[in-house]
N, C-alpha and C positions, 0 to 999 in steps of 0.2 A: 593289496599293497600298491602304493603309488610309485611308479617307476620313473626313471629319468626321461623316458620318452613321453610319458603323460605330462610331466612338468613342461617339457618343450612344446608339446601340442597346445597346452593351456596358456603359454606365455603371451600370445597376442591378446587373449581375453583379459589376462591380468594387467597387461600394459594399458589396455583401454580403460579398465576399471579405475586406475589411479591417474588417468589423464584428464585434461580439461574437457575433452569430448564427452566423458561420462557426466561431468557437472552440467554441461550444456544440455545433454539429453534429459536429465532429471529436471532442469529448469524449464524446459519446454513442457514436460508432463505437469509440472506445478502450474505453469501458465494456463494450460488447458483446464486443469482442475479448478483454477480460480474463477473461470467462467461457469463451470458446470457442476462440479462434484466435491462435496466436503470429504467424502471417503478418499478420493484421489489426492486431495490436499494432505490428509494425514499420511497417506502412502508416500507421497513425494518427500515429506519431512523425514520419514524413516529412511528413505533411500539416500537423502543427503547425509544423514548420520552414518549410514553404512559406508558411503564413499569416503568419509573422513577417517574411518577406523584404521586403514592401512597407514595413513600418514601419521596418525597419532601413535600407533605402535612403533613405527620407524623412528619417530622423534624420541620416544621413551628409550628404545634400544641405544640410540646415539648418546644418551645422557647417563647411561649406567655407570660409567667410570668418572663422571663429572659431578654428579649430584647424589646425595644420600637417598633422596626419595624422588627418583626420576618421574614416576607416574604422577605423583601429586604435583610436582613442579610443572610438568607438561600440561596437565588439565587445568592448572591455575592460570596459564598464560592468557586465555581469552578474558578472564575476569580482570586481569591487570591492564588490558588494552582499553583505552578510553572509550572508543566507539562500541566495541563488543561488550565491554563491561557495563556501559550505560543501558544497552538493550537487555542484557541479562538481569540487570537490576529491576526491570519491569516485572519479570517473573518472581524475583526474590521479594519485591515489595508486596505483590499479590499474595505470596505464601505467608509473609509476616502478618498481613491483615487477616488471613484465614486462621492462623494460629491464635491470634488475639480474639477471634470471634467466639461467641458462646454457643454457636450452632455448628453443624458439620456441612451445611449447605454451600459454604464458600468453596468447597473442594471443586465444584464445577468451574468456578472462575480460575482456579489454579490450573486445572486441566486445559481450559480454553487458552490460557496464556503460556502454556508449556513451550510453544514454538519460540518464545523469546529467550528460552534457555538453550534449546536444541540447535536452532538454526545459526545463531551467532557462534556457538561453539564449533559447529561443523564447518562453517565457512571460514573460520579463522585458520583451519588446517588444510582446507581444500586448495587445489592448484589455482593460480591466478588465471584470470580470463583474458584472452588476447582480443585485440581489435577485430580479428577475423571472426571469432565466436560471437562478438557483439553484433556484427553484421548479420550473421546467420540467425541469431536470436530475433533481430528486428524483422528480417525477411520472413520469419515464421509468425511473429506476433501480429503484424498488420493483416495478412490474409486470414488468420484465425479470427481476429476481431471483426473483420468484414463479413466472414461467414456467419458468425453468431448474430451480428446486426442484421444481416440479410434474412436470417431465419425469423427474427422478431418482426421485421417489416412485412414478410410474406404472410405471417399470421395476422398482423394488423390489417393488411389489405383485404383480407377476406371478410372483415366486419368493421370497416372504418367508422361508420356512424356510431356504432355501439361503443367502441373504444374512445372515440372523441367525447362522447357523453360522460364516460367514466373520468376522463381527464378533466372535463369541465366541472366535475364534482370533487376534484382534488386527489383522485386516484391515478394509477398509471397503467399503461398497457403491459400485458404479461411478458416477462423476460426471465431468462434462467437465473435462479437465485434472487438475491436482493436487488431491487431496481436501481438503488443509489450506487451500490458497489459495481454493478454491471456497467452503469454509465461512466463511472470513474475509470474502469478498464478501457472502455472505448476512447475516453478522453486522453488516457495515457498513451494509447496507440497513436493517436493523432499527434500528440506532443513529441513522443520519441521519434516518430517518423520524420517530423519537421526538423528536429535537431539533427538527425542523420543527414538530411539534405543540406541544411544551412551550414553545418560544420564540415561538409564534404566527406563525411564518413562513407556515405554512398554517393558518388558523384551524380549530380542531377543529369548531366548530359551523358547518360549511359542507358543501356536497356533497362537495368533494374531501377535506375533513377526515375525514368519516365513512368515505369510501372508503379513505383512507390508513390509518385506524385498523383497518379490517377486514383490509387487506393485512398490516399489522404483526402482527396476532394470528395470521393464517394462517402467515406466515413464521416467527414465533416457534415455532409448533408444528412446522413443517417441519424446522427446525434440530434440534429434539429427536429427530425420527424419523431424520434422516440420521445423527445420533449421531457426529459428529466432535468430539472433546473440545476441540480448539483453537478451533473456531468457537463451541462452547457457552460456554467460559470467557471468551473475548473478548466475546461478546455480553452475558453476565451482568455482567462487569466494566464494560463500556461503559454499560449501562443503569443500573447502580448509580451510576456517576459522574454521569450525566445527572440522575438524581433527587437526588443530593447537591447538585448545583448548583441545581436547580430549587427544592428545599425550603429550602436554606440562604438563598437570596436572599429567600425569603418568611418566614424564621424559623419554619418549621413542622417542628421537629425530631422530634416524635412521629410525624408522618405519614411521615417518612423511615425511622424505625425500623420502622413498620408495613409499609412497602413492602419493606424489606430482609428482614423476617421472611416476608412473603408470597412473595418470590422464592425464598427457601430452601425453603419448603414446596412450591412448585410443582416445583422441581428434584428434591426428595426423592420426591414422588409420581410424577414422570415416570420416574425410575429404577426404579420398582416396577411400572409399568403400561404402559410403552411397550416392546414386545419388543426392538427394536433397541438402545435405550438401556440397557435392563436387561442385555442381553448385553455391551454395552460396559463397563458399570459392574462387572459380575461379573468380567470379564476383568481390568480394572484392579486390583480388589481382590486377585485371585489373583496378578497380576504383582507387586504390591507385597509380598505375603507371601513370594513366592519371592526377591525382591530382598533383603528383610531377613534371609532365611536364607542369603544369599550364594550363591544358585544362579546359575550363569553360563550358563544355557540361553538359547535364542533367544526372548526375550520382548521385547515392544515397549518398555515403560518401562525395563526393565533395559538394553536396547540404548541408549536415550537417555542415561541416567545414565553408562553406561560410555563412550559416545562423548565426552561432555563432559569426563570425567575424563582420558581418553587425549588429547584435544585440548589440555587444560591441560599435560600432560606434554610434548607436542610443542612447545608454546610455550616451556616452560622450557628445552628443549634448544637453542633458538635464539631468544632473546627479542628481538633487535634487528630481524631481517628475517623471522623465521618460517621455515617449511620451504620456502616458495615455493608459489605458488598451484597450479601444475601438479603439483608433487611432494607435495602434501598427502596424497593417497591412499596413496602409498608410505610416507610417514612415519608415517601412522596405522597402516598394516598392520604395519610394523616394531615399533611401540610396543605394539600389541595382542599380537603374538606374544611379545614380551618379558614382558608382564604376565600374559596369560591362556593363552599357547600358541596353538595353531591350532584350538582347539575353539570359539571365540567368533567370530561373524560380524563383520566389520569394517564400521563405519559412520563417515561423516564427522560432525563435531561437530553435534549437534542443538541448537545455540545459535549465533546469528549472531555474537555478540561473541567467543565462544571460537573460532569458525571464523576470524574475522579475526585474532585473536591467534596462532592456530596457523599460519596460512598467511602472514601478513604481519608478525607481531610488533609492535614498537612503531611501526614505519612505518604500520601499519594504524590504530593508536590515534591517531596524529597526523593522518592523512589521511582516514580513514573515519568515525571516531566523531563528529567535529563535525557532519557532515551528517545523522547519525542523531538528534542531540539539539537542535542549535541552532534548527532551524525550529519545534520544538514548545515551546521555552522562551523565545523572544524575547517580550517583554512584550506588545506590541500584537497578536501573533499568537495567544498562548495565551488572550486574552480572547475569541476567536472559538470558540464551542462545537464547531463542525465540526472545526476544526484540532486543538483540545485532545483531543477524543475519538478522532479518527483517529490522533493521535500516541500516545495511550495504547494503542490497539489494535495499532498497528504495533510499538511497542516490546515489548508483551506477546508478540506473535507471534515476534519476534526472540529471545525468551528460550526458546522451545520448538522452534524450527527455524531453519535458515539461510535466512530469507525472501528475502534479496537474491541468492541463488544460483540464481534462476530468473526467466524473463521475466515471468511472472505476478506474482511477488512484487515485482519492481522497479516494474511498472506500478501495482500496488496502492499502493505508497509514493508515487510521483510524481504520478499522475493526480489523486488526491483532494487531496493537499497543495498542488500548484501551482494547481489550479482554485480551491480555497477561498482560497488566499492572494490571488489576483487579485480576490476578492470583498470583501476586508477594506477598509472605508472609509478607514482611516488609511493603508493601503498605496496606495490610489487617490490620496489627497491628495499622497502623496510622489511618485508617478509622474507626475502631470500636469505639474508644473513641469519635470522633467528630460526629458520627452518632448515638449516644445513646439518648434514650428518657430521659425525666426528671425522670421517675420512674426506670431508670437503665436498662431497657430491650433494646436489640439491635433492630435497625431498620430492620435488615435483617430478623427478625422474625415477621414482621408486619402481 
């Protein structure tokens, strides 16, 4: 039997469980998992849902005397929110496509995109994130990214010549998980750390400011050595956008030009004097030359362009519903064989938007595309530099690979987006009235 004393002794734990500290803790677990473990990603999603349960229950209790179906009304709220609803629609669209399929293999895609239902629903009810928690999150993110990058480079240093040869043949040095998503996480660490300093979220002239600046410089160098073009391009693009915002607000246009020129010079010299990046750059130039000569050999960039072209042809064959998610590989193979014969390796479209068009047709346009754009273009959200830059990086990554077709890519999309949305002041102001109890107290203090 639970006594009053037991309830009092558990009160600190219960208060922590419904506080933003718990959200921050699980966000850090999810961040670590994004680098390392698909299992931990699944666990962190479950933990976010569990953290939201007390807030959902409290909301339902507060509405018992106001609504006929308080549970249904409460659970419908995230669906009616423009941002959360657009993200949930991604899951619903995938489910509709699976229901229309003649096979049961599409259930795997439904399971893969389940976070688009669970995380927006959970974050809608979770406590808002304070600026202090954002600082803590960044102070953990940068050292974590640096440690993972250091581990990759230590492994690289033990057999540099071998890995440089692999890179020269279009491959990559070993990294935890997918090399493109890993490089995106490193690029995001550089971008978010730079925002923290330029926006004075963490003052530059402070102990943590100097420490963060040092970590940013080291991470910046590490990304060049790891030499994954996706990470490099998104990092440079994000930094340029950050500096555009920074100097535009201060009307210092000449300084912006100088920074842009400086970044170009750094990248040029990096391709000349960093062996791994030089090998990557030489391979890219060679690959492009072969592509312009219409060589259909097994080359990285050629494979990408061909996969996008073939994906577009698959879409045109069935523009309404696409080839079906499970049948896309077979449809791509048939189209490859028709255009190139059997001499060219078959690849799925290396572009998320073409992938959606090819596999889901216009159904994908209606159900998937809104969730990819609306959160980053809603006015009060795009005023937040973290959301704006994350959106630019994510959409850029979707242009060069099917980012949503993997657990790491989905977590890269949702974790940062929903975490930073919960930190936006205007969003907090909107949430407080709709998440109040009948007695006037805030749900955040449950």
